[in-house]
C-alpha positions as CSV (number, residue, x, y, z in Angstrom):
1,M,109.4,-5.2,-264.6
2,S,105.9,-4.0,-263.7
3,M,105.1,-0.3,-264.6
4,I,102.4,1.8,-263.0
5,K,101.6,4.7,-265.2
6,G,104.9,4.9,-266.8
7,K,106.9,4.4,-263.6
8,T,108.5,1.2,-261.8
9,I,107.7,0.6,-258.5
10,E,111.1,1.7,-257.5
11,Q,110.6,5.0,-258.9
12,W,107.3,5.5,-257.1
13,K,109.1,4.9,-253.8
14,Q,111.8,7.3,-254.6
15,E,109.1,9.9,-255.5
16,I,106.9,9.2,-252.4
17,P,109.1,7.8,-249.6
18,L,106.0,6.7,-247.5
19,L,105.3,4.0,-250.2
20,N,108.3,2.0,-248.7
21,D,106.4,1.4,-245.4
22,V,103.0,0.8,-247.2
23,I,104.5,-1.8,-249.7
24,S,106.5,-3.4,-246.8
25,L,103.2,-3.8,-245.1
26,K,104.4,-1.5,-242.1
27,E,101.8,0.4,-240.3
28,A,101.8,4.0,-241.5
29,L,100.0,7.4,-241.2
30,W,99.6,9.6,-244.2
31,V,98.8,13.3,-243.6
32,N,96.8,14.7,-246.7
33,T,98.9,17.3,-248.5
34,N,95.7,18.3,-250.6
35,Y,93.8,19.1,-247.3
36,Q,91.7,22.5,-247.6
37,Q,89.7,24.5,-245.4
38,V,86.1,23.6,-245.7
39,H,84.9,26.9,-247.5
40,Q,87.5,26.2,-250.3
41,A,87.1,22.4,-250.4
42,L,83.2,22.6,-251.0
43,K,83.4,25.1,-253.8
44,E,83.7,22.5,-256.4
45,C,81.8,19.7,-254.7
46,P,78.7,18.4,-256.6
47,L,76.8,17.6,-253.5
48,T,75.4,20.0,-250.8
49,M,73.6,20.1,-247.4
50,A,70.4,20.2,-249.4
51,D,71.1,16.8,-250.8
52,V,71.9,15.4,-247.3
53,K,68.5,16.9,-246.0
54,E,66.6,15.3,-248.8
55,A,68.0,11.9,-248.0
56,E,67.1,12.7,-244.3
57,E,63.5,13.6,-245.3
58,R,63.2,10.4,-247.3
59,L,64.3,8.2,-244.4
60,H,61.6,9.9,-242.2
61,R,59.1,9.1,-244.8
62,F,59.8,5.4,-244.7
63,A,60.0,5.4,-240.8
64,P,56.5,4.1,-240.4
65,Y,57.2,1.3,-242.7
66,I,60.4,0.3,-241.1
67,S,58.7,0.4,-237.6
68,K,56.1,-2.0,-238.9
69,V,58.2,-4.6,-240.7
70,F,61.3,-4.5,-238.3
71,P,59.9,-4.6,-234.7
72,E,63.3,-3.8,-233.2
73,T,63.3,-0.3,-234.5
74,K,59.8,0.6,-232.8
75,D,61.6,2.2,-229.8
76,Q,63.2,4.7,-232.3
77,N,59.9,5.0,-234.4
78,G,61.5,3.5,-237.3
79,I,64.6,5.5,-237.4
80,I,67.7,3.4,-237.9
81,E,70.3,4.8,-235.5
82,S,73.1,3.7,-233.3
83,P,74.1,5.0,-229.7
84,V,77.3,7.0,-228.9
85,V,79.1,5.8,-225.8
86,H,81.9,6.8,-223.6
87,I,84.7,4.4,-223.6
88,P,86.9,5.4,-220.6
89,N,88.2,2.0,-219.7
90,M,89.3,1.4,-223.2
91,K,91.2,4.6,-223.2
92,R,93.0,3.6,-219.9
93,S,93.7,0.2,-221.4
94,L,95.2,1.7,-224.5
95,Q,97.4,4.2,-222.6
96,E,98.7,1.2,-220.5
97,H,99.2,-1.2,-223.6
98,F,101.0,1.5,-225.8
99,Q,102.8,3.2,-222.9
100,M,101.5,6.5,-224.0
101,D,99.4,9.5,-223.0
102,L,96.3,9.9,-225.0
103,P,94.6,13.3,-224.1
104,G,90.9,13.9,-224.7
105,D,87.6,12.1,-224.5
106,F,87.1,8.8,-226.1
107,L,83.7,7.8,-227.5
108,L,82.5,5.0,-229.7
109,K,79.9,5.4,-232.4
110,C,78.2,2.0,-232.3
111,D,77.1,1.4,-236.0
112,S,78.1,-2.2,-235.0
113,H,74.6,-2.2,-233.2
114,L,72.5,-0.5,-235.9
115,P,69.2,-2.4,-236.1
116,I,68.5,-4.6,-239.1
117,S,72.0,-5.5,-240.4
118,G,74.3,-4.6,-237.6
119,S,76.9,-2.3,-239.6
120,I,77.4,1.1,-241.0
121,K,76.0,-0.3,-244.3
122,A,72.6,-0.3,-242.7
123,R,72.8,3.6,-243.5
124,G,73.8,3.8,-247.3
125,G,72.7,0.4,-248.4
126,I,69.2,0.5,-246.9
127,Y,68.7,4.1,-248.0
128,E,69.5,3.4,-251.6
129,V,67.1,0.4,-251.7
130,L,64.4,2.6,-250.1
131,K,65.0,5.4,-252.6
132,H,64.6,2.9,-255.4
133,A,61.5,1.5,-254.0
134,E,60.0,5.0,-253.7
135,D,61.0,6.0,-257.1
136,L,59.3,2.8,-258.6
137,A,56.2,3.1,-256.5
138,I,55.7,6.8,-257.4
139,K,56.4,6.3,-261.1
140,H,53.7,3.6,-261.1
141,G,51.1,5.7,-259.1
142,L,51.0,3.6,-256.1
143,I,52.0,6.0,-253.6
144,S,52.7,9.9,-253.2
145,K,55.2,11.6,-250.8
146,E,52.5,12.7,-248.6
147,D,51.1,9.1,-247.8
148,N,51.8,7.0,-244.8
149,Y,54.6,4.6,-246.1
150,A,53.4,2.0,-243.6
151,K,51.1,0.7,-246.5
152,L,54.3,-0.3,-248.3
153,A,54.1,-3.5,-245.9
154,D,50.9,-4.6,-247.6
155,E,51.2,-7.7,-249.7
156,S,50.1,-5.9,-252.8
157,F,53.5,-3.8,-252.7
158,R,55.5,-7.0,-252.1
159,T,53.9,-8.6,-255.3
160,F,54.6,-5.2,-257.3
161,F,58.2,-5.3,-256.2
162,S,58.6,-8.8,-256.8
163,N,58.7,-7.9,-260.6
164,F,62.0,-6.2,-260.1
165,S,65.4,-7.2,-259.2
166,I,68.4,-5.6,-257.4
167,A,72.0,-6.7,-257.8
168,V,75.1,-5.7,-255.7
169,G,78.6,-6.8,-255.3
170,S,80.0,-6.8,-251.7
171,T,82.7,-8.2,-249.4
172,G,79.8,-8.8,-246.8
173,N,78.1,-6.0,-244.8
174,L,76.8,-4.2,-247.8
175,G,75.4,-7.1,-249.2
176,L,73.8,-8.0,-245.8
177,S,72.0,-4.6,-245.6
178,I,70.8,-4.5,-249.3
179,G,69.9,-8.2,-249.2
180,I,67.8,-8.1,-246.1
181,M,66.1,-4.7,-247.0
182,S,65.4,-5.6,-250.6
183,A,64.0,-9.2,-249.7
184,K,61.7,-7.5,-247.1
185,L,60.2,-5.2,-249.6
186,G,59.7,-8.1,-252.1
187,F,62.4,-7.6,-254.7
188,Q,64.2,-10.4,-256.2
189,V,67.8,-9.7,-255.0
190,T,71.3,-11.1,-255.9
191,V,74.3,-10.3,-253.9
192,H,77.6,-11.2,-255.6
193,M,80.2,-12.0,-252.8
194,S,84.0,-11.9,-253.0
195,H,86.1,-14.7,-251.6
196,D,86.8,-12.5,-248.5
197,A,83.1,-12.6,-247.4
198,K,82.5,-14.6,-244.2
199,K,80.6,-17.9,-244.5
200,W,78.1,-16.6,-241.8
201,K,77.2,-13.6,-243.8
202,K,76.5,-15.7,-246.9
203,D,74.3,-18.1,-244.9
204,L,72.4,-15.5,-243.3
205,L,71.6,-13.8,-246.6
206,R,70.3,-17.2,-248.0
207,K,68.0,-17.4,-244.8
208,Y,66.3,-14.2,-246.0
209,G,65.8,-15.7,-249.5
210,V,68.5,-13.8,-251.2
211,K,70.5,-15.3,-254.0
212,V,74.1,-15.3,-253.0
213,V,76.7,-15.8,-255.9
214,E,80.2,-16.6,-254.7
215,H,83.3,-15.5,-256.6
216,Q,86.8,-16.7,-256.1
217,E,88.3,-13.4,-257.0
218,D,88.1,-10.2,-254.7
219,Y,85.7,-7.4,-254.4
220,S,86.2,-5.6,-257.8
221,K,85.3,-8.7,-259.5
222,A,82.1,-9.2,-257.5
223,V,81.1,-5.7,-258.2
224,A,81.9,-6.2,-261.9
225,E,79.6,-9.2,-262.0
226,G,76.8,-7.4,-260.4
227,R,77.0,-4.6,-263.0
228,K,77.0,-7.2,-265.6
229,Q,73.8,-8.9,-264.3
230,A,72.1,-5.5,-264.3
231,E,73.1,-4.6,-267.9
232,K,71.4,-7.8,-269.1
233,D,68.1,-7.1,-267.4
234,S,65.9,-3.9,-267.8
235,T,64.1,-4.6,-264.6
236,C,67.4,-5.1,-262.6
237,Y,68.7,-2.2,-260.6
238,F,72.4,-2.2,-259.8
239,I,73.7,-0.7,-256.4
240,D,77.1,0.5,-257.3
241,D,79.3,0.6,-254.2
242,E,82.2,2.2,-256.2
243,N,80.2,5.1,-257.7
244,S,76.7,5.7,-255.9
245,Q,75.9,9.1,-254.7
246,H,72.8,7.6,-253.2
247,L,74.8,5.3,-251.0
248,F,77.1,8.3,-250.1
249,L,74.3,10.5,-249.1
250,G,72.6,7.7,-247.0
251,Y,75.9,7.7,-244.9
252,A,76.1,11.4,-244.8
253,V,72.7,11.6,-242.9
254,A,74.6,10.1,-240.0
255,A,76.3,13.4,-239.4
256,L,73.0,15.1,-238.8
257,R,72.0,12.7,-236.3
258,L,75.5,12.6,-234.5
259,Q,75.2,16.4,-234.1
260,K,72.1,15.9,-232.0
261,Q,73.5,13.2,-230.0
262,L,76.7,15.1,-229.0
263,Q,74.5,18.1,-228.1
264,K,72.4,15.8,-225.9
265,M,75.7,14.6,-224.3
266,N,76.9,18.2,-223.7
267,I,80.0,17.7,-225.9
268,Q,81.3,20.8,-227.6
269,V,82.8,20.9,-231.1
270,N,84.4,24.3,-231.7
271,E,87.7,25.9,-232.2
272,D,88.9,25.1,-228.8
273,H,87.3,21.6,-228.7
274,P,88.3,19.7,-231.8
275,L,86.6,16.5,-232.9
276,F,88.7,13.7,-234.2
277,V,86.7,10.9,-236.1
278,Y,88.2,7.6,-237.2
279,L,86.6,5.7,-240.0
280,P,87.4,2.2,-241.3
281,C,87.6,2.4,-245.0
282,G,86.9,-0.3,-247.8
283,V,86.1,1.2,-251.1
284,G,85.2,4.6,-249.3
285,G,81.6,5.2,-249.7
286,G,80.7,4.7,-246.0
287,P,83.6,6.8,-244.4
288,G,83.2,9.3,-247.3
289,G,79.8,10.0,-247.0
290,V,80.1,10.3,-243.1
291,T,83.1,12.6,-243.5
292,F,81.2,14.8,-246.1
293,G,78.3,15.2,-243.7
294,L,80.5,15.9,-240.7
295,K,82.5,18.5,-242.6
296,L,79.4,20.2,-243.8
297,I,78.1,20.6,-240.1
298,F,81.3,21.0,-238.0
299,Q,83.5,22.7,-240.6
300,D,87.3,22.9,-239.8
301,H,86.6,21.8,-236.3
302,V,86.3,18.2,-237.3
303,H,89.4,16.1,-238.4
304,C,88.5,12.9,-240.1
305,F,90.9,10.1,-240.7
306,F,90.2,6.8,-242.7
307,A,91.6,3.5,-241.4
308,E,92.7,0.7,-243.6
309,P,94.4,-2.7,-243.1
310,T,98.1,-2.8,-243.9
311,H,97.2,-5.5,-246.6
312,S,94.4,-3.6,-248.3
313,P,95.4,0.2,-248.3
314,C,93.5,1.1,-251.5
315,M,92.2,4.6,-250.7
316,L,95.6,5.4,-249.3
317,L,97.3,4.3,-252.5
318,G,94.8,6.0,-254.8
319,L,95.1,9.4,-252.8
320,L,98.9,9.1,-252.1
321,T,99.7,8.6,-255.9
322,G,96.9,10.7,-257.1
323,L,96.0,7.8,-259.4
324,H,92.4,7.1,-257.5
325,D,90.8,4.1,-259.2
326,Q,93.6,3.7,-261.7
327,V,95.7,1.9,-259.1
328,S,95.2,-1.1,-257.0
329,V,96.9,-2.7,-254.0
330,Q,97.9,-5.4,-256.3
331,S,99.7,-3.1,-258.6
332,F,102.2,-2.6,-255.8
333,G,102.4,-6.3,-254.9
334,I,100.1,-6.2,-251.8
335,D,97.9,-9.2,-251.5
336,N,94.6,-7.7,-250.3
337,E,94.3,-10.5,-247.7
338,T,93.1,-9.4,-244.4
339,I,90.8,-10.4,-241.4
340,A,89.0,-7.3,-241.9
341,D,86.7,-8.6,-244.7
342,G,84.6,-5.5,-245.0
343,L,87.8,-3.5,-245.8
344,A,89.4,-6.2,-248.1
345,V,89.2,-3.9,-251.3
346,G,91.9,-3.7,-253.8
347,T,90.7,-0.6,-255.8
348,P,89.2,2.6,-254.3
349,S,86.2,4.5,-255.5
350,K,87.2,7.3,-257.8
351,F,84.0,9.1,-257.0
352,V,84.7,9.1,-253.4
353,G,88.4,9.8,-253.6
354,K,88.1,12.8,-255.7
355,L,85.3,14.4,-253.7
356,I,86.8,13.7,-250.3
357,E,90.4,14.5,-251.2
358,P,90.3,18.1,-249.9
359,L,88.2,17.4,-246.9
360,L,90.1,14.2,-245.4
361,S,92.8,15.0,-242.7
362,G,94.7,11.7,-243.4
363,I,94.8,7.9,-243.6
364,Y,96.4,5.4,-241.4
365,T,97.0,1.7,-241.5
366,A,96.6,-1.2,-239.0
367,S,97.8,-4.8,-239.0
368,D,95.4,-7.7,-238.6
369,E,97.5,-8.5,-235.3
370,Q,96.5,-5.1,-233.9
371,L,92.8,-5.6,-234.9
372,Y,92.7,-8.9,-233.1
373,K,94.4,-7.3,-230.0
374,L,92.1,-4.3,-230.0
375,L,89.0,-6.5,-230.4
376,T,89.9,-8.5,-227.3
377,M,90.8,-5.4,-225.3
378,M,87.4,-3.8,-226.2
379,M,85.6,-6.9,-225.0
380,D,87.7,-7.1,-221.7
381,C,87.3,-3.4,-221.0
382,E,83.9,-2.4,-222.2
383,H,82.1,-5.7,-223.0
384,I,81.4,-4.3,-226.5
385,H,81.6,-7.1,-229.3
386,L,83.0,-5.7,-232.6
387,E,84.1,-7.4,-235.9
388,P,87.8,-6.9,-236.6
389,S,87.0,-4.4,-239.3
390,A,85.6,-2.0,-236.8
391,L,88.6,-1.9,-234.6
392,A,90.6,-0.1,-237.2
393,S,88.8,3.0,-235.9
394,V,90.2,2.3,-232.3
395,Y,93.7,2.5,-233.4
396,G,93.3,6.0,-234.6
397,P,94.3,8.0,-231.5
398,I,97.4,5.8,-231.3
399,Q,98.5,6.6,-234.9
400,L,97.8,10.2,-234.4
401,M,99.8,10.7,-231.4
402,K,102.5,8.4,-232.5
403,K,102.9,9.6,-236.2
404,G,100.7,12.6,-236.6
405,N,102.9,15.4,-235.0
406,E,103.1,17.2,-238.5
407,Y,99.3,17.3,-238.8
408,I,98.8,18.5,-235.2
409,Q,101.4,21.3,-235.7
410,Q,100.0,22.4,-239.2
411,Q,96.5,22.8,-237.7
412,N,97.5,24.4,-234.4
413,L,96.0,21.7,-232.3
414,L,98.6,20.9,-229.7
415,S,97.4,23.3,-227.0
416,K,93.8,21.8,-227.7
417,L,94.3,18.1,-227.5
418,K,93.2,17.9,-223.8
419,K,89.9,19.3,-224.7
420,A,89.4,17.1,-227.8
421,T,86.9,14.5,-228.4
422,H,88.1,11.2,-230.2
423,L,85.1,9.5,-231.8
424,M,85.9,5.9,-233.2
425,W,83.4,4.6,-235.7
426,A,82.6,1.1,-234.9
427,T,81.2,-0.1,-238.3
428,G,80.0,-3.8,-237.7
429,G,79.8,-6.4,-235.1
430,S,76.5,-7.3,-233.5
431,M,75.4,-10.0,-236.0
432,V,78.6,-11.9,-235.8
433,P,77.9,-15.4,-234.5
434,K,78.9,-16.2,-231.0
435,E,81.4,-19.1,-232.1
436,V,83.1,-16.6,-234.7
437,M,83.3,-13.8,-232.0
438,E,84.9,-16.2,-229.5
439,E,87.4,-17.5,-232.0
440,D,88.5,-13.9,-232.8
441,Y,88.6,-13.1,-229.1
442,K,90.9,-16.1,-228.4
443,K,93.3,-15.1,-231.2
444,G,93.6,-11.5,-229.7
445,K,94.1,-13.1,-226.1
446,E,97.0,-15.0,-227.5
447,L,98.6,-12.2,-229.2
448,L,98.4,-10.0,-226.1
449,K,100.4,-12.5,-224.0
């Protein structure tokens, strides 16, 4: 009989009844019992707004370089950002399909259409590569922070960076963002890919000259292999998706930019106008960083929920049991097999789990079947193409209204729901090949019949 920290699975299920649904692969919503008011939650936090602003400033320094080497960013002067759009047709379609009232305004944050690598990973992944490049160039006396960073596009810098290498483990999108950015700067880059990674992502990386190492095991093994590679080579820098503060801060910058976007759209976030944000979650870095930034800015008026596939609920299990990275989905007999490749992670980040624990409102799960259906509905209603992982966010308001009554009552939100804004974070999609997107669309169409 398998034991998890001295208890059988049956004992865990008796102690935490929600585990019955999670282990049975039923869709669930967990309300975080360790949730705190922001002023309390941030007391012990090792990161601050100053850290987020420093990350934002670094991205501004690199903007002239980004604009020069990635022409698609010229319109935004080298700032890698995505639009926020209203999705009223999708809201109507969801209400009809699920036969329920969904009060509030529905918005989509289109990180699916971020320039360069078409996913939320273009935030943290690209940021950490840029930080490493800056650190090396400053250390070797090649630039100062006052310089125009456009000069990093010169061949002399590519030659310099070619003496160094970067390694990362990924299920797909993080590998894309780090691979593309590293190769552009001139680094030798290796991406260790888990078996869940889509073939088109591997092929695209190879086109950019990235070395792709494929592993038959899951995400955790790919990360471990990347770490091993870096330990053997003093010139190799390992980007650690499980523990990196730099990745985390790159994601957190998104909150500063979202604040300006909402202001431009005349969308209020205050005590009478709550903001609900739904974030697809793999190991936790992307949604964790965004949540941290949002809580710094909007304080107790923003309510963040992570979304995970029913077959890969690693952060849910880590927080629900309190075991964080000491437990995996496989520990509870869950297979970690999902169409949502970016979320196919068996073990959560301890760093993110512990930091985000008092800030996160809850976590819900969605089945692959729901993701396919929502993908098709989004294309039919709004003509927006997303990859399956991204649709986990769109399921948030459904789960909240179906299963989140306890949270709504606790936070005194019932009377405010009509004035609420629901923001779904679309984490990837624009780089999916047309034939793959059509196949996913057809699957969703079949399931909707």
